[in-house]
VOKE-449726 format. One record per residue (C-alpha): residue number from 1; residue in three letters; x, y, z. Coordinates in pm, whole numbers, plus 32768, in hexadecimal, padded with zeros to 4 digits. Example, Ala and Ser with C-alpha at 12.3 -4.5 7.8 and 13.67 -1.06 7.14 Angstrom:
<votors>
VOTOR    nr   rest   east   north     up
VOTOR     1    ALA   84CE    7E3E   830C
VOTOR     2    SER   8557    7F96   82CA
</votors>
This chain:
<votors>
VOTOR    nr   rest   east   north     up
VOTOR     1    MET   659B    D750   B314
VOTOR     2    ILE   66D2    D695   B383
VOTOR     3    ASP   6740    D6D1   B4EB
VOTOR     4    PRO   68B3    D730   B4E4
VOTOR     5    ALA   68E1    D68B   B637
VOTOR     6    THR   686A    D53D   B5B0
VOTOR     7    PRO   6974    D45D   B512
VOTOR     8    GLU   6950    D471   B397
VOTOR     9    THR   6905    D342   B2BE
VOTOR    10    GLY   6973    D322   B153
VOTOR    11    ASP   6819    D38F   B0E1
VOTOR    12    ASP   6829    D4BE   B1C4
VOTOR    13    ARG   6976    D52B   B135
VOTOR    14    PHE   68F5    D4FE   AFD3
VOTOR    15    ARG   67C3    D5D7   B01B
VOTOR    16    LEU   689C    D6E3   B0BD
VOTOR    17    ALA   6976    D6ED   AF86
VOTOR    18    MET   6843    D6ED   AEAA
VOTOR    19    GLN   67AA    D815   AF63
VOTOR    20    ALA   68EE    D8DC   AF4D
VOTOR    21    SER   692D    D894   ADDC
VOTOR    22    ALA   6916    D9B5   ACE5
VOTOR    23    ILE   68AF    D8B9   ABD8
VOTOR    24    GLY   6748    D844   ABC4
VOTOR    25    MET   672E    D6EC   AC66
VOTOR    26    ALA   6608    D602   ACA0
VOTOR    27    LEU   65AE    D4A6   AD11
VOTOR    28    ALA   64A6    D3E4   AC50
VOTOR    29    ASP   6412    D289   AC77
VOTOR    30    LEU   6432    D17D   AB6C
VOTOR    31    GLN   62E7    D1EA   AAD1
VOTOR    32    GLY   6369    D34B   AA9E
VOTOR    33    ARG   62B2    D3F9   ABBA
VOTOR    34    TRP   6367    D506   AC7B
VOTOR    35    ILE   63C9    D4AD   ADDF
VOTOR    36    GLU   648D    D5E3   AE39
VOTOR    37    VAL   6529    D70E   AD83
VOTOR    38    ASN   662E    D804   AE02
VOTOR    39    PRO   6612    D982   AE0D
VOTOR    40    ALA   66D5    D9AB   ACC6
VOTOR    41    PHE   65DB    D8C6   AC1B
VOTOR    42    GLU   64BC    D991   ACAC
VOTOR    43    ARG   6554    DAD3   AC21
VOTOR    44    LEU   658A    DA32   AACD
VOTOR    45    LEU   641D    D9CC   AA98
VOTOR    46    GLY   636D    DABD   AB83
VOTOR    47    TYR   62BC    D9AF   AC4D
VOTOR    48    SER   62F6    D95B   ADBC
VOTOR    49    ASN   635F    D806   AE3A
VOTOR    50    ALA   6206    D7D7   AED7
VOTOR    51    GLU   615B    D821   AD89
VOTOR    52    MET   6230    D726   ACCB
VOTOR    53    ALA   624A    D604   ADC0
VOTOR    54    GLY   6184    D4D6   AD4D
VOTOR    55    ARG   613C    D562   ABF2
VOTOR    56    SER   61BF    D4C8   AAB2
VOTOR    57    ALA   62EC    D569   AA0E
VOTOR    58    ALA   622C    D552   A8C5
VOTOR    59    GLU   6141    D662   A944
VOTOR    60    PHE   6263    D758   A944
VOTOR    61    THR   6305    D6DB   A801
VOTOR    62    HIS   62D8    D789   A6B4
VOTOR    63    PRO   61D6    D6C5   A5E3
VOTOR    64    ASP   62D3    D680   A4CF
VOTOR    65    ASP   63C3    D5DF   A5C9
VOTOR    66    VAL   62CF    D502   A689
VOTOR    67    GLU   62F2    D3C6   A5B5
VOTOR    68    PRO   6472    D3D3   A59E
VOTOR    69    SER   6481    D408   A716
VOTOR    70    ARG   639B    D2DF   A756
VOTOR    71    SER   6477    D1FD   A680
VOTOR    72    LEU   65AE    D26A   A73D
VOTOR    73    LEU   64FF    D233   A88C
VOTOR    74    GLU   64A2    D0D1   A828
VOTOR    75    GLY   6609    D089   A7C6
VOTOR    76    LEU   6683    D0FE   A919
VOTOR    77    ALA   657E    D037   A9DB
VOTOR    78    ASP   65CD    CEFB   A912
VOTOR    79    GLY   673E    CF22   A95C
VOTOR    80    ALA   6796    CF48   A7EB
VOTOR    81    PHE   687F    D063   A850
VOTOR    82    PRO   68DB    D0E4   A9AA
VOTOR    83    SER   68CD    D257   A951
VOTOR    84    LEU   688A    D33E   A831
VOTOR    85    GLU   68BD    D4A1   A7BD
VOTOR    86    ALA   67D0    D557   A6D7
VOTOR    87    ARG   674B    D6A9   A674
VOTOR    88    LYS   65DB    D6DB   A6B4
VOTOR    89    ARG   64DF    D7EE   A6E9
VOTOR    90    TYR   6411    D82C   A81E
VOTOR    91    VAL   62F0    D91F   A83B
VOTOR    92    ARG   6306    DA28   A94A
VOTOR    93    ARG   61E2    DA9F   AA1C
VOTOR    94    ASP   61C3    DBD1   A937
VOTOR    95    GLY   619B    DAEE   A807
VOTOR    96    GLN   62F3    DB32   A777
VOTOR    97    ALA   63C0    DA0B   A6FD
VOTOR    98    VAL   651F    D9EC   A78B
VOTOR    99    TRP   6633    D91C   A6F1
VOTOR   100    THR   66F3    D84C   A7ED
VOTOR   101    HIS   6812    D758   A7F0
VOTOR   102    VAL   6799    D62E   A8BC
VOTOR   103    ASN   6871    D52B   A965
VOTOR   104    VAL   67AA    D405   A9F2
VOTOR   105    ALA   683C    D2E8   AABD
VOTOR   106    LEU   679A    D1B0   AB4F
VOTOR   107    ILE   67C8    D185   ACC6
VOTOR   108    ARG   67CD    D01E   AD48
VOTOR   109    GLY   679F    CFA6   AEAB
VOTOR   110    ALA   688B    CECD   AF75
VOTOR   111    ASP   67E5    CD9A   AEDD
VOTOR   112    GLY   682C    CE18   AD7C
VOTOR   113    ALA   66BF    CE58   AD2A
VOTOR   114    PRO   6665    CF9C   AC78
VOTOR   115    ARG   65F3    D099   AD79
VOTOR   116    CYS   65C3    D1F0   ACDB
VOTOR   117    LEU   664C    D2E6   ABDD
VOTOR   118    VAL   6725    D417   AC21
VOTOR   119    LEU   671D    D533   AB24
VOTOR   120    GLN   67F8    D662   AAEB
VOTOR   121    LEU   6775    D77A   AA0F
VOTOR   122    ARG   6836    D89D   A982
VOTOR   123    ASP   6799    D9C0   A8C6
VOTOR   124    ILE   683D    D9CC   A76C
VOTOR   125    ALA   6762    DAD5   A6C8
VOTOR   126    GLU   6889    DBC0   A692
VOTOR   127    GLN   6961    DAA3   A613
VOTOR   128    MET   6851    DA38   A51D
VOTOR   129    ALA   682A    DB9E   A4A4
VOTOR   130    ALA   69A1    DBBE   A474
VOTOR   131    GLU   69AE    DA76   A3B4
VOTOR   132    ALA   688B    DAE2   A2D8
VOTOR   133    GLN   6937    DC2D   A295
VOTOR   134    ALA   6A78    DB77   A23E
VOTOR   135    ARG   69BD    DA8D   A152
VOTOR   136    ASN   6912    DBB2   A0AB
VOTOR   137    ALA   6A61    DC63   A08B
VOTOR   138    ASP   6AFE    DB2B   9FF4
VOTOR   139    GLN   69E0    DB05   9EFF
VOTOR   140    ALA   69F4    DC75   9EA4
VOTOR   141    ALA   6B6C    DC56   9E74
VOTOR   142    LEU   6B3F    DB24   9D94
VOTOR   143    ALA   6A33    DBD7   9CCA
VOTOR   144    LEU   6B0E    DD0D   9CAC
VOTOR   145    ASP   6C38    DC3A   9C46
VOTOR   146    ALA   6B69    DB8B   9B3A
VOTOR   147    SER   6AE2    DCDA   9AC3
VOTOR   148    ASN   6C41    DD69   9AB5
VOTOR   149    ARG   6CBC    DC3E   99EE
VOTOR   150    HIS   6BA3    DC63   98F1
VOTOR   151    LEU   6BE1    DDD8   98DD
VOTOR   152    GLN   6D54    DD9D   98AF
VOTOR   153    LEU   6D18    DCA0   9799
VOTOR   154    PHE   6C32    DD99   96F0
VOTOR   155    ALA   6D2F    DEB3   9714
VOTOR   156    ASP   6E4A    DDD9   9690
VOTOR   157    ALA   6D78    DD6E   9566
VOTOR   158    VAL   6D14    DED4   9515
VOTOR   159    ALA   6E7A    DF4F   9536
VOTOR   160    HIS   6EF9    DE36   945A
VOTOR   161    ASP   6DF3    DE73   934E
VOTOR   162    LEU   6E32    DFEB   934E
VOTOR   163    ARG   6FA9    DFD4   9326
VOTOR   164    ALA   6F9B    DF3D   91C8
VOTOR   165    PRO   6EC5    E050   9128
VOTOR   166    LEU   6F8F    E15A   91DF
VOTOR   167    ARG   70D0    E0CF   914E
VOTOR   168    SER   702F    E0D6   8FF8
VOTOR   169    ILE   6FC1    E240   9025
VOTOR   170    GLU   711B    E2A9   9097
VOTOR   171    SER   71CB    E1E2   8F86
VOTOR   172    PHE   70F4    E249   8E60
VOTOR   173    SER   70DB    E3B5   8ECA
VOTOR   174    GLY   7258    E3B7   8EDB
VOTOR   175    LEU   7271    E31F   8D80
VOTOR   176    LEU   7177    E41B   8CFB
VOTOR   177    ALA   723D    E53C   8D90
VOTOR   178    ASP   737D    E4BC   8CEA
VOTOR   179    ARG   72F4    E464   8B92
VOTOR   180    ALA   71FB    E57B   8B5E
VOTOR   181    SER   72A5    E696   8C16
VOTOR   182    GLU   72DA    E762   8AD8
VOTOR   183    ARG   7167    E74D   8A7E
VOTOR   184    LEU   70EA    E7AF   8BD7
VOTOR   185    ASP   70A1    E915   8C34
VOTOR   186    ASP   70C6    E9A1   8D94
VOTOR   187    THR   6F61    E945   8DF4
VOTOR   188    ASP   6F90    E7DD   8D80
VOTOR   189    ARG   70D3    E7BE   8E42
VOTOR   190    ASP   7028    E849   8F79
VOTOR   191    TYR   6F13    E746   8F59
VOTOR   192    LEU   7012    E631   8F2F
VOTOR   193    ASP   70DA    E6A6   9059
VOTOR   194    ARG   6F9D    E6A5   912C
VOTOR   195    ILE   6F4E    E540   90C2
VOTOR   196    ARG   70AB    E4CA   911E
VOTOR   197    ALA   70A8    E585   9269
VOTOR   198    ALA   6F54    E4F2   92C7
VOTOR   199    ALA   6FCD    E393   9276
VOTOR   200    ALA   7107    E3CC   9345
VOTOR   201    ARG   7035    E445   946D
VOTOR   202    MET   6F56    E313   9458
VOTOR   203    THR   7086    E22E   944C
VOTOR   204    ALA   7115    E2D9   957F
VOTOR   205    LEU   6FC4    E2BA   9631
VOTOR   206    LEU   6FB3    E144   95EC
VOTOR   207    ALA   7116    E11A   966D
VOTOR   208    ALA   70BC    E1D9   97AB
VOTOR   209    LEU   6F82    E107   97DF
VOTOR   210    ASN   7054    DFD0   97BD
VOTOR   211    ASP   7149    E059   98C1
VOTOR   212    LEU   702C    E0AA   99B1
VOTOR   213    SER   6FA5    DF4A   998D
VOTOR   214    HIS   7100    DEB4   99B7
VOTOR   215    VAL   7156    DF6E   9AF7
VOTOR   216    THR   7006    DF0C   9B8E
VOTOR   217    ARG   701B    DD93   9B59
VOTOR   218    THR   718A    DD3B   9B32
VOTOR   219    ALA   722E    DC71   9C48
VOTOR   220    MET   731A    DD3C   9D23
VOTOR   221    ARG   7486    DCD1   9D45
VOTOR   222    GLU   7501    DD97   9E6E
VOTOR   223    ALA   7672    DDCD   9EB7
VOTOR   224    PRO   7758    DEEC   9F1E
VOTOR   225    VAL   7757    DFEC   9E02
VOTOR   226    ASP   784B    E107   9DB9
VOTOR   227    LEU   774F    E219   9D67
VOTOR   228    SER   7865    E312   9D1A
VOTOR   229    LEU   78E8    E22F   9C08
VOTOR   230    LEU   778B    E20B   9B76
VOTOR   231    ALA   775C    E387   9B78
VOTOR   232    ASP   78A8    E3B7   9AC1
VOTOR   233    TRP   7836    E2B1   99C6
VOTOR   234    VAL   76E8    E35F   998A
VOTOR   235    GLY   7796    E4AF   996C
VOTOR   236    ALA   787E    E422   985E
VOTOR   237    GLU   7751    E39B   979F
VOTOR   238    LEU   76A7    E4EF   97A8
VOTOR   239    LEU   77E0    E595   9720
VOTOR   240    ASP   7803    E48E   960E
VOTOR   241    ALA   7698    E4C1   95A3
VOTOR   242    ASP   76C2    E63D   9592
VOTOR   243    PRO   7836    E671   9547
VOTOR   244    HIS   7814    E7DA   94D6
VOTOR   245    ARG   77A1    E852   962C
VOTOR   246    ARG   788D    E8C1   973E
VOTOR   247    ALA   7841    E81F   988C
VOTOR   248    ASP   78CA    E821   99ED
VOTOR   249    ILE   7855    E6E4   9A9D
VOTOR   250    ARG   78E0    E6BE   9BFD
VOTOR   251    VAL   78B4    E577   9CBA
VOTOR   252    GLN   7917    E547   9E24
VOTOR   253    PRO   79E5    E408   9E41
VOTOR   254    GLY   7997    E2EE   9F32
VOTOR   255    LEU   781B    E2EF   9F1F
VOTOR   256    ALA   77CC    E184   9F77
VOTOR   257    VAL   766C    E0F2   9F8C
VOTOR   258    GLN   75CA    DF9E   9FA5
VOTOR   259    GLY   74F4    DF4B   9E79
VOTOR   260    ASP   74CE    DEC9   9D19
VOTOR   261    GLU   75DF    DF60   9C3F
VOTOR   262    ARG   7518    DF4C   9AFA
VOTOR   263    LEU   73E9    DFFA   9B8A
VOTOR   264    LEU   74B4    E101   9C3F
VOTOR   265    LYS   756A    E15B   9AFF
VOTOR   266    LEU   741B    E181   9A4D
VOTOR   267    MET   73A1    E25D   9B6B
VOTOR   268    LEU   74D1    E341   9B4C
VOTOR   269    SER   74A4    E34B   99D3
VOTOR   270    GLN   7344    E3D2   9A01
VOTOR   271    VAL   7397    E4D0   9B11
VOTOR   272    MET   74DE    E54C   9A77
VOTOR   273    GLY   7441    E547   991C
VOTOR   274    ASN   732C    E624   99A1
VOTOR   275    ALA   742F    E715   9A2E
VOTOR   276    TRP   74E8    E71A   98DF
VOTOR   277    LYS   73AA    E74E   9815
VOTOR   278    PHE   7337    E87C   98DC
VOTOR   279    SER   7490    E91B   98E6
VOTOR   280    ARG   74BB    E935   976D
VOTOR   281    GLU   74A8    EAB0   9778
VOTOR   282    ARG   75D4    EABD   9863
VOTOR   283    ASP   773C    EAC0   97EC
VOTOR   284    PRO   77D4    E9F5   9879
VOTOR   285    ILE   76D1    E900   98FE
VOTOR   286    ARG   7719    E8CB   9A6F
VOTOR   287    ILE   76AE    E796   9B31
VOTOR   288    GLU   7727    E73F   9C8F
VOTOR   289    ILE   76F8    E5F0   9D40
VOTOR   290    GLU   7744    E5E5   9EB2
VOTOR   291    GLY   76EC    E502   9FD6
VOTOR   292    GLU   76DB    E4F6   A14E
VOTOR   293    ARG   76BB    E3BF   A225
VOTOR   294    ASP   75BE    E3BA   A342
VOTOR   295    GLU   75E4    E274   A404
VOTOR   296    ASP   7570    E163   A313
VOTOR   297    ARG   74F0    E255   A207
VOTOR   298    LEU   75A1    E31B   A0F9
VOTOR   299    ARG   7507    E468   A094
VOTOR   300    VAL   7571    E4BC   9F30
VOTOR   301    THR   752F    E60D   9E8C
VOTOR   302    VAL   752F    E649   9D15
VOTOR   303    ARG   753F    E7C1   9CDA
VOTOR   304    ASP   7525    E87F   9B93
VOTOR   305    TYR   7521    E9F0   9B3A
VOTOR   306    GLY   741F    E9E0   9A26
VOTOR   307    SER   72C2    EA65   99EB
VOTOR   308    GLY   7229    E9D0   9B2A
VOTOR   309    PHE   70B1    E9B0   9B5D
VOTOR   310    ASP   6F97    EA48   9C25
VOTOR   311    MET   6F7F    E995   9D75
VOTOR   312    ARG   6E03    E9BC   9D6F
VOTOR   313    TYR   6E01    E896   9C7D
VOTOR   314    ALA   6F05    E7C2   9D2E
VOTOR   315    HIS   6DFD    E6BD   9D8B
VOTOR   316    LYS   6DE0    E664   9C1A
VOTOR   317    LEU   6F53    E63C   9BE5
VOTOR   318    PHE   6F73    E4C3   9C17
VOTOR   319    GLU   6E21    E45D   9B85
VOTOR   320    PRO   6E21    E3A9   9A33
VOTOR   321    PHE   6DD6    E488   9906
VOTOR   322    GLN   6DD5    E5C5   99D8
VOTOR   323    ARG   6EA6    E6D5   9934
VOTOR   324    LEU   6EFE    E821   99D2
VOTOR   325    HIS   6F9A    E89F   988E
VOTOR   326    GLY   6F25    E891   9725
VOTOR   327    PRO   6FEF    E7F1   9608
VOTOR   328    ASP   7079    E946   95A6
VOTOR   329    GLN   7109    E967   9708
VOTOR   330    GLY   71AA    E80F   9705
VOTOR   331    GLY   7083    E749   9792
VOTOR   332    GLY   7080    E5DC   972D
VOTOR   333    HIS   6F8F    E4BA   9754
VOTOR   334    GLY   6F5B    E4F0   98CA
VOTOR   335    LEU   6FD7    E399   9934
VOTOR   336    GLY   7145    E3D6   9991
VOTOR   337    LEU   7112    E449   9AF7
VOTOR   338    ALA   6FF9    E34B   9B2B
VOTOR   339    ILE   70F6    E23C   9AD2
VOTOR   340    ALA   71F3    E2D2   9BC3
VOTOR   341    LYS   70F1    E2DD   9CDC
VOTOR   342    ARG   708C    E172   9CA3
VOTOR   343    ILE   71F7    E103   9CBA
VOTOR   344    VAL   7238    E1CB   9DF6
VOTOR   345    GLU   70FF    E13E   9E9B
VOTOR   346    ARG   7165    DFDB   9E44
VOTOR   347    HIS   72A7    E025   9F02
VOTOR   348    ARG   71D7    E08D   A032
VOTOR   349    GLY   723F    E1F6   9FF7
VOTOR   350    GLN   71A6    E347   9FB0
VOTOR   351    ILE   71D3    E452   9EA7
VOTOR   352    ARG   715F    E5BB   9EB2
VOTOR   353    ALA   71B9    E701   9E09
VOTOR   354    ARG   71D1    E872   9E4A
VOTOR   355    SER   71FA    E97D   9D45
VOTOR   356    GLU   71F4    EAED   9CF0
VOTOR   357    THR   7190    EB65   9B99
VOTOR   358    ASP   72BB    EBD3   9AC5
VOTOR   359    VAL   73AA    EB79   9BDF
VOTOR   360    GLY   73B1    E9FE   9BD7
VOTOR   361    SER   7336    E8BF   9C7D
VOTOR   362    THR   73B5    E7D2   9D86
VOTOR   363    PHE   7345    E668   9DA2
VOTOR   364    ILE   7378    E5C2   9EF4
VOTOR   365    ILE   738E    E446   9EE8
VOTOR   366    GLU   739F    E371   A023
VOTOR   367    LEU   741E    E20D   9FFA
VOTOR   368    PRO   749E    E0F7   A0DD
VOTOR   369    ALA   7610    E132   A119
VOTOR   370    ALA   7709    E01B   A0DF
VOTOR   371    ALA   77A2    DF87   A219
VOTOR   372    ALA   78CC    E04F   A28F
VOTOR   373    GLY   7A16    DFC1   A216
VOTOR   374    GLU   7971    DED7   A11B
VOTOR   375    GLU   7A36    DEAF   9FD8
VOTOR   376    LEU   7986    DF39   9EA5
VOTOR   377    PRO   798C    DE73   9D62
VOTOR   378    HIS   79E9    DF17   9C19
VOTOR   379    ALA   78B7    DF7E   9B53
</votors>
């Protein structure tokens, strides 16, 4: 014990600092035997200073790290390098191995001769675990990415190979309907219509699968986007595709978001197309698009007054191939809203819906708002 009333030497001050340090510290001779360890070192390995003094550091080193440690010790004693840092394992009193980051420096006397070694040890068990977890996550991500690429190549190949026979079915069934119409009875025409309708559904399904793949992997090109203009554009396309229907599509002007214009237009096409499809029994079809800014977010609502759906099944709404309506009720391939959800999520947004059967549905879409006062480009 150092007497506070006695003038302190350099060694005394060093030992005081060593005792107060929260990092494990130790002194060892040139042969690797412990001279003194501080309280933090004692807590790290579970041995007292008295139990460790005079014993070789190799006794407390993990068996797999003894030879590397001996080589490093020889390099220090020979003066090959003045200090070193390494990761090594020690074995605690309870038999558990503990990973440490070790810093070892050679202390020389006034005459320049090697005198002893000073070590600092830091427990890095949590750091090692975090690094291992990160490596595993990286490996899992690489494996998933490779799996997705193979799956995508397979899907693209299947889609490509299916399109050709589908075009043939559609083309030749059309030719047959034109050239043999007089020889076909009502049953034959019904069969032919079913063939053409099935081919058309398969073509639409392949197109939707391609869209789902595209919105998942395409690079985003973010910029300020006039969502009102895109909604007007989609509304015009719906009217052009079904010109005999009366429709009242109202779009609030000035809805500005930050995002990829191409993807956002596709998202609106799916959501507004869904509203149109399930409002066919209404005359006119009514769709309303409104928005409200909340700090850096824009909450957009797409409201229709169509057939609606049972909210008990709302959890299925945005899942691929999940249909809440049959084909006779306007149900499609079950991918439209899944595509919309994927696009919204890629914009760090959310989409949800509420509905009442035979009253209508409202889709709420939250997206990053464009910066206030930022000029919007023309779509």
